[in-house]
C-alpha positions in Angstrom: 96.6 119.6 91.5 98.7 116.3 92.0 97.4 113.7 94.4 99.8 113.2 97.3 100.6 109.5 97.2 101.2 107.3 100.1 103.6 104.4 100.1 102.4 100.7 101.1 104.2 97.6 102.1 102.7 94.2 102.1 104.2 91.6 104.3 103.4 88.0 103.2 102.4 88.9 99.8 102.8 85.4 98.1 99.2 84.3 99.1 96.1 84.7 97.2 95.0 87.7 99.2 98.3 89.3 98.7 98.0 89.1 94.9 94.4 90.7 95.1 95.7 93.6 97.2 98.6 94.2 94.9 96.1 94.5 92.0 94.0 97.0 94.0 97.1 99.0 94.9 98.3 99.1 91.3 95.1 100.8 90.3 94.9 103.2 93.2 95.4 106.9 92.5 96.9 107.7 96.0 99.0 104.7 96.8 102.3 103.2 95.5 104.0 99.9 96.5 107.0 100.4 98.6 107.7 96.8 99.0 106.2 93.3 98.9 107.7 90.6 101.0 107.8 86.8 100.3 110.6 84.4 101.3 109.5 81.9 98.5 109.6 84.6 95.8 112.5 86.7 97.1 114.1 88.5 94.2 111.6 87.7 91.5 109.7 90.4 89.8 106.1 91.0 91.0 104.7 91.5 87.6 105.6 87.8 86.7 103.3 86.6 89.4 100.6 89.2 89.6 98.4 89.8 86.6 97.5 93.5 86.4 100.6 94.7 88.1 103.3 96.4 86.0 106.6 97.7 87.2 110.1 96.8 88.2 109.4 96.0 91.8 110.7 92.7 93.1 109.7 90.6 96.0 112.0 91.0 99.1 112.2 89.2 102.3 113.2 91.5 105.2 113.3 90.1 108.7 110.5 91.4 111.0 112.9 93.6 112.8 113.9 95.2 109.5 110.4 96.2 108.4 110.3 99.6 110.3 113.4 100.8 108.2 111.4 100.0 104.9 109.6 103.2 105.5 106.1 102.7 104.1 103.3 104.8 105.3 100.9 101.8 105.4 101.8 98.3 106.2 99.6 95.3 105.5 100.3 92.1 107.3 99.0 89.2 105.2 100.4 86.5 107.4 99.2 83.3 109.0 97.5 83.5 112.3 100.0 83.9 115.2 102.6 85.7 113.1 101.6 89.3 113.2 102.6 90.3 116.7 106.3 90.1 116.2 106.0 92.5 113.3 103.8 95.0 115.3 106.3 94.8 118.2 109.1 95.6 115.8 107.4 98.8 114.7 106.7 99.7 118.4 110.3 99.1 119.4 111.6 101.3 116.6 109.2 104.0 117.4 107.5 104.0 114.0 103.8 104.4 113.7 102.5 103.6 110.2 99.0 102.5 109.5 99.0 98.8 110.1 96.2 96.6 108.7 96.3 93.0 110.0 94.5 90.5 107.8 95.0 87.7 110.3 92.8 86.9 113.4 95.6 88.1 115.8 94.0 91.4 116.7 90.3 90.9 116.0 89.9 90.3 119.8 91.9 93.3 121.0 89.9 96.4 121.9 93.0 98.6 121.2 92.6 97.8 117.6 89.7 99.2 115.3 87.7 96.2 114.0 87.2 97.3 110.4 84.0 95.9 109.0 82.9 99.2 107.6 79.2 98.6 107.1 78.8 97.6 110.7 81.7 99.5 112.5 82.1 102.7 110.5 80.4 104.6 113.4 83.2 103.4 115.7 86.0 104.8 113.6 88.1 107.3 115.7 91.0 107.6 113.2 92.9 104.7 114.4 96.2 103.6 112.7 96.0 99.9 113.9 93.2 98.1 112.0 92.0 94.5 112.4 90.6 93.3 109.0 87.6 90.9 109.6 87.6 87.2 108.6 85.7 86.2 105.4 83.1 84.0 107.1 82.9 86.3 110.0 82.0 89.2 107.6 79.3 87.2 105.8 77.8 86.0 109.1 77.6 89.4 110.6 76.1 91.1 107.6 73.4 88.3 107.6 72.5 88.6 111.3 73.0 92.3 112.2 69.6 93.7 111.0 67.7 91.3 112.9 69.8 91.1 116.0 67.4 92.8 118.3 64.7 90.2 117.5 66.7 87.1 118.2 65.4 84.5 120.7 68.2 81.9 120.4 71.7 81.7 118.8 71.8 81.9 115.1 73.0 78.7 113.4 75.2 79.1 110.2 76.1 76.6 107.7 79.0 77.7 105.5 80.8 76.5 102.3 83.9 78.1 100.8 86.1 77.5 97.9 89.5 76.0 98.7 91.4 79.3 98.3 90.1 80.0 101.8 92.6 77.3 103.0 95.6 79.2 101.9 98.6 78.0 99.8 100.2 75.8 102.4 99.4 72.2 101.1 96.6 70.5 103.1 93.5 68.3 102.5 91.4 71.5 102.4 93.2 72.9 99.3 93.9 69.6 97.6 91.8 69.4 94.5 92.0 65.7 94.5 90.8 65.3 98.0 88.0 67.7 97.3 86.9 66.1 94.0 83.2 65.2 94.3 83.4 66.1 98.0 82.4 68.5 100.5 84.7 68.5 103.4 83.7 69.6 107.0 86.1 70.9 109.4 86.2 72.9 112.7 82.5 72.3 113.3 82.7 73.8 116.8 84.8 76.7 118.0 86.0 77.9 114.6 87.9 81.1 114.8 85.2 83.1 112.9 82.5 81.5 115.1 84.4 83.3 118.1 84.9 86.4 116.1 81.2 86.9 114.9 80.1 86.1 118.4 82.3 88.7 120.0 81.5 91.6 117.6 77.8 91.0 117.4 77.7 90.6 121.1 75.7 87.3 121.1 76.6 83.6 120.6 76.6 82.4 117.0 76.9 78.7 115.8 78.9 78.0 112.7 79.7 74.8 110.8 82.2 75.4 107.8 82.9 73.2 104.9 85.2 73.5 102.0 84.2 72.5 98.3 86.1 71.9 95.2 85.8 75.2 93.6 88.4 78.0 94.1 86.8 81.0 95.4 83.8 82.5 96.9 81.8 81.5 100.0 78.1 81.0 101.0 76.6 81.0 104.4 73.0 80.0 105.2 71.9 81.3 108.5 68.9 80.2 110.7 67.6 83.1 112.7 65.2 82.2 115.5 63.0 85.2 116.5 61.2 86.3 119.5 58.0 87.2 117.7 56.4 86.4 114.3 57.4 88.7 111.5 56.4 89.2 107.8 58.8 88.7 105.0 58.2 92.3 103.6 59.2 93.6 106.9 62.4 91.5 107.1 63.3 92.5 103.5 62.7 96.1 104.6 64.9 95.9 107.6 67.8 94.6 105.3 67.2 97.2 102.7 67.2 99.9 105.3 70.3 98.7 107.1 72.4 98.6 103.9 70.9 101.6 102.1 73.7 103.4 100.3 76.2 100.6 101.0 78.1 100.1 97.7 79.5 96.8 98.6 76.4 95.1 100.1 73.6 94.1 97.7 70.3 93.0 99.2 68.4 90.6 97.0 64.9 89.2 97.0 66.0 85.7 96.0 68.8 83.7 97.6 72.3 84.7 96.1 74.4 81.9 94.4 78.2 81.5 95.2 79.0 81.1 91.5 77.7 84.6 90.8 80.0 86.4 93.3 83.4 85.0 92.4 85.6 87.9 91.4 83.1 90.6 92.6 84.0 92.9 95.3 80.6 93.2 97.2 78.6 91.0 99.3 75.0 89.7 98.4 72.4 88.9 100.9 69.1 87.3 100.2 66.5 84.6 100.4 64.6 85.6 103.5 62.5 82.5 103.7 60.1 82.4 106.7 58.8 79.3 108.7 55.0 78.8 108.8 54.9 80.6 112.2 56.9 83.5 111.1 59.4 83.1 113.8 62.4 81.6 111.9 64.0 83.4 109.0 66.6 81.8 106.7 69.1 84.2 105.3 71.8 83.4 102.7 74.9 85.6 102.3 77.7 85.2 99.7 81.0 87.1 99.1 84.3 86.4 97.5 86.6 85.3 100.4 89.6 86.9 98.7 88.1 90.3 98.0 85.1 91.6 100.3 86.3 88.8 102.6 89.9 90.0 102.8 91.6 92.5 100.2 88.7 94.7 99.3 87.7 95.2 102.9 91.4 95.9 103.6 91.4 98.6 100.9 88.1 100.1 102.4 90.0 100.4 105.6 93.2 101.8 104.1 91.2 104.4 102.3 89.5 105.6 105.3 92.8 105.7 107.3 94.5 107.8 104.4 91.5 110.1 104.1 90.3 109.3 100.6 87.1 108.0 99.3 86.4 104.7 100.9 85.9 102.9 97.6 89.0 104.3 95.8 90.4 101.6 93.5 87.7 99.1 94.3 85.6 98.1 91.0 81.9 98.9 91.8 
């Protein structure tokens, strides 16, 4: 029996995440691209810019008020922070109700939107059609903290390093290879958006210090967890293994994961589990590809759930 295919539009598809999402859609048995928008690439063929995509589709640049008329069943907003709401308002004004997945931070603090970190929020899924995709760092931080959340005695402290693809395509010091050469660049050392996001969804304060390095993709977060009682390492490991048992996109390791081993992979890795001498501080290391499990892959998990197909459809496991 033929699979009923759904159409999907991607708004803001020029960026790194948009390209990854196009590749995932291209291999999906139940999705077809209706449009991909980019003002900079308007009129150019998508296959000329995205390896792995074949077809005649060209980039377009509809105004936000024209998006509802494009007719897609699913719309992904891959726009900078602060740009999503005008698009959402256009659909509301037109009386259109597609599945909307927002990759920015705009709706991560809005209780009317489902916060789609499946491994931690799957039980909260109520068939919502408005889905806020978590941030890359926020995903790694929450996965590293959640299994020990009930034992915490103080705010977790997280040190993060990402590749410069996380800074997007708009030129800045944080994605300039020359500025980053032989360098580690700290930024937003308090109040980072992902610090606020992780704190909100974990329900406890999190401290986070991000840095950007000279490599392109992937991130690592080293987290100090201060506990209310002493624990044994085997018990910590067992907690993480139990928490993520059966999760195809979270791999619990005994050793600390390396960021160089996660680039281009669709899952997150969590490991290390080093204990202080008194057993009341645990250090956990989490890694993921910021463009994949930190963005496009997680969006695909959410899209798959929204259209009622296998959560991992089109995602290489």
